[in-house]
N, CA, C and O atoms as a Tinker XYZ file with bonds, in Angstrom:
   136  protein
     1  N     95.631000   54.994000   56.045000    73     2
     2  CA    94.786000   53.646000   56.208000    64     1     3
     3  C     93.381000   54.047000   56.159000    63     2     4     5
     4  O     92.851000   54.957000   56.797000    81     3
     5  N     92.804000   53.179000   55.246000    73     3     6
     6  CA    91.190000   53.817000   55.183000    64     5     7
     7  C     90.453000   53.480000   56.597000    63     6     8     9
     8  O     90.485000   52.559000   57.413000    81     7
     9  N     89.777000   54.714000   56.447000    73     7    10
    10  CA    88.511000   54.527000   57.801000    64     9    11
    11  C     87.694000   53.642000   57.448000    63    10    12    13
    12  O     87.158000   53.533000   56.345000    81    11
    13  N     87.527000   52.759000   58.679000    73    11    14
    14  CA    86.801000   51.594000   58.628000    64    13    15
    15  C     85.256000   52.233000   59.370000    63    14    16    17
    16  O     85.346000   53.155000   60.180000    81    15
    17  N     84.052000   51.722000   59.050000    73    15    18
    18  CA    82.996000   52.330000   59.592000    64    17    19
    19  C     83.031000   51.812000   61.261000    63    18    20    21
    20  O     83.605000   50.814000   61.697000    81    19
    21  N     82.265000   52.775000   61.992000    73    19    22
    22  CA    82.483000   52.371000   63.622000    64    21    23
    23  C     81.782000   51.039000   63.809000    63    22    24    25
    24  O     82.034000   50.492000   64.883000    81    23
    25  N     80.910000   50.367000   62.948000    73    23    26
    26  CA    80.165000   49.204000   63.596000    64    25    27
    27  C     80.882000   48.189000   62.654000    63    26    28    29
    28  O     80.240000   47.234000   62.218000    81    27
    29  N     82.032000   48.344000   62.366000    73    27    30
    30  CA    82.641000   47.187000   61.703000    64    29    31
    31  C     83.087000   46.333000   62.623000    63    30    32    33
    32  O     83.691000   46.716000   63.624000    81    31
    33  N     82.810000   45.004000   62.347000    73    31    34
    34  CA    83.188000   44.005000   63.528000    64    33    35
    35  C     84.619000   44.011000   63.640000    63    34    36    37
    36  O     85.373000   44.016000   62.667000    81    35
    37  N     84.976000   44.011000   64.822000    73    35    38
    38  CA    86.428000   43.603000   65.107000    64    37    39
    39  C     86.861000   42.203000   64.839000    63    38    40    41
    40  O     87.976000   41.963000   64.377000    81    39
    41  N     86.075000   41.364000   65.097000    73    39    42
    42  CA    86.345000   39.824000   64.802000    64    41    43
    43  C     86.803000   39.539000   63.559000    63    42    44    45
    44  O     87.482000   38.530000   63.367000    81    43
    45  N     86.462000   40.448000   62.508000    73    43    46
    46  CA    86.864000   39.986000   61.101000    64    45    47
    47  C     88.155000   40.563000   60.784000    63    46    48    49
    48  O     88.851000   40.024000   59.924000    81    47
    49  N     88.582000   41.700000   61.446000    73    47    50
    50  CA    90.021000   42.161000   61.387000    64    49    51
    51  C     90.849000   41.107000   62.075000    63    50    52    53
    52  O     91.949000   40.782000   61.628000    81    51
    53  N     90.309000   40.552000   63.198000    73    51    54
    54  CA    91.403000   39.639000   64.050000    64    53    55
    55  C     91.413000   38.292000   63.149000    63    54    56    57
    56  O     92.431000   37.602000   63.197000    81    55
    57  N     90.225000   37.841000   62.249000    73    55    58
    58  CA    90.335000   36.644000   61.595000    64    57    59
    59  C     91.037000   37.056000   60.577000    63    58    60    61
    60  O     91.813000   36.176000   60.204000    81    59
    61  N     91.093000   37.946000   60.014000    73    59    62
    62  CA    91.808000   38.342000   58.532000    64    61    63
    63  C     93.134000   38.430000   59.023000    63    62    64    65
    64  O     93.846000   37.726000   58.307000    81    63
    65  N     93.850000   39.032000   60.012000    73    63    66
    66  CA    95.264000   39.271000   60.414000    64    65    67
    67  C     95.688000   37.489000   60.581000    63    66    68    69
    68  O     96.687000   36.987000   60.067000    81    67
    69  N     94.740000   36.796000   61.353000    73    67    70
    70  CA    95.431000   35.334000   61.541000    64    69    71
    71  C     95.295000   34.607000   60.465000    63    70    72    73
    72  O     96.037000   33.625000   60.478000    81    71
    73  N     94.533000   34.721000   59.391000    73    71    74
    74  CA    94.813000   34.213000   58.345000    64    73    75
    75  C     96.051000   34.738000   57.401000    63    74    76    77
    76  O     96.690000   33.933000   56.724000    81    75
    77  N     96.309000   35.964000   57.402000    73    75    78
    78  CA    97.514000   36.385000   56.868000    64    77    79
    79  C     98.621000   35.983000   57.652000    63    78    80    81
    80  O     99.591000   35.811000   56.915000    81    79
    81  N     98.830000   35.803000   58.620000    73    79    82
    82  CA   100.118000   35.526000   59.582000    64    81    83
    83  C    100.002000   33.825000   58.925000    63    82    84    85
    84  O    100.882000   33.475000   58.138000    81    83
    85  N     99.136000   33.057000   59.215000    73    83    86
    86  CA    98.832000   31.643000   58.973000    64    85    87
    87  C     99.618000   31.728000   57.633000    63    86    88    89
    88  O    100.741000   31.225000   57.595000    81    87
    89  N     99.172000   32.247000   56.687000    73    87    90
    90  CA    99.533000   32.207000   55.116000    64    89    91
    91  C    101.042000   32.583000   54.959000    63    90    92    93
    92  O    101.717000   31.788000   54.304000    81    91
    93  N    101.523000   33.441000   55.357000    73    91    94
    94  CA   102.963000   33.974000   55.576000    64    93    95
    95  C    103.855000   32.578000   56.175000    63    94    96    97
    96  O    104.798000   32.131000   55.521000    81    95
    97  N    103.441000   31.987000   57.449000    73    95    98
    98  CA   104.217000   31.019000   57.735000    64    97    99
    99  C    104.064000   29.929000   56.948000    63    98   100   101
   100  O    105.070000   29.312000   56.601000    81    99
   101  N    102.802000   29.520000   56.543000    73    99   102
   102  CA   102.657000   28.328000   55.571000    64   101   103
   103  C    103.662000   28.603000   54.369000    63   102   104   105
   104  O    104.360000   27.639000   54.053000    81   103
   105  N    103.833000   29.784000   53.655000    73   103   106
   106  CA   104.643000   29.788000   52.621000    64   105   107
   107  C    106.128000   29.759000   52.941000    63   106   108   109
   108  O    106.950000   29.234000   52.189000    81   107
   109  N    106.488000   30.452000   54.297000    73   107   110
   110  CA   108.017000   30.325000   54.489000    64   109   111
   111  C    108.236000   28.973000   54.988000    63   110   112   113
   112  O    109.445000   28.741000   54.991000    81   111
   113  N    107.370000   27.739000   55.519000    73   111   114
   114  CA   107.598000   26.405000   55.713000    64   113   115
   115  C    107.893000   25.936000   54.304000    63   114   116   117
   116  O    108.909000   25.268000   54.113000    81   115
   117  N    107.181000   26.199000   53.426000    73   115   118
   118  CA   107.166000   25.483000   52.075000    64   117   119
   119  C    108.750000   25.771000   51.552000    63   118   120   121
   120  O    109.585000   24.937000   51.201000    81   119
   121  N    108.870000   27.250000   51.624000    73   119   122
   122  CA   110.258000   27.524000   51.058000    64   121   123
   123  C    111.340000   27.050000   51.647000    63   122   124   125
   124  O    112.309000   26.754000   50.947000    81   123
   125  N    111.381000   26.879000   53.139000    73   123   126
   126  CA   112.200000   26.217000   54.063000    64   125   127
   127  C    112.559000   24.924000   53.563000    63   126   128   129
   128  O    113.717000   24.621000   53.278000    81   127
   129  N    111.516000   24.117000   53.448000    73   127   130
   130  CA   111.481000   22.651000   53.287000    64   129   131
   131  C    111.808000   22.235000   51.792000    63   130   132   133
   132  O    112.062000   21.058000   51.536000    81   131
   133  N    111.799000   23.188000   50.827000    73   131   134
   134  CA   111.796000   23.013000   49.217000    64   133   135
   135  C    113.349000   22.877000   49.083000    63   134   136
   136  O    113.861000   22.716000   47.975000    81   135
């Protein structure tokens, strides 16, 4: 895993994780309803 600078804002990591999980959930919903 790449080392992040110590001053990297943690909120951006949380936002990115939330976006990834919501994207996976949306994709699963589309597959299930297709």
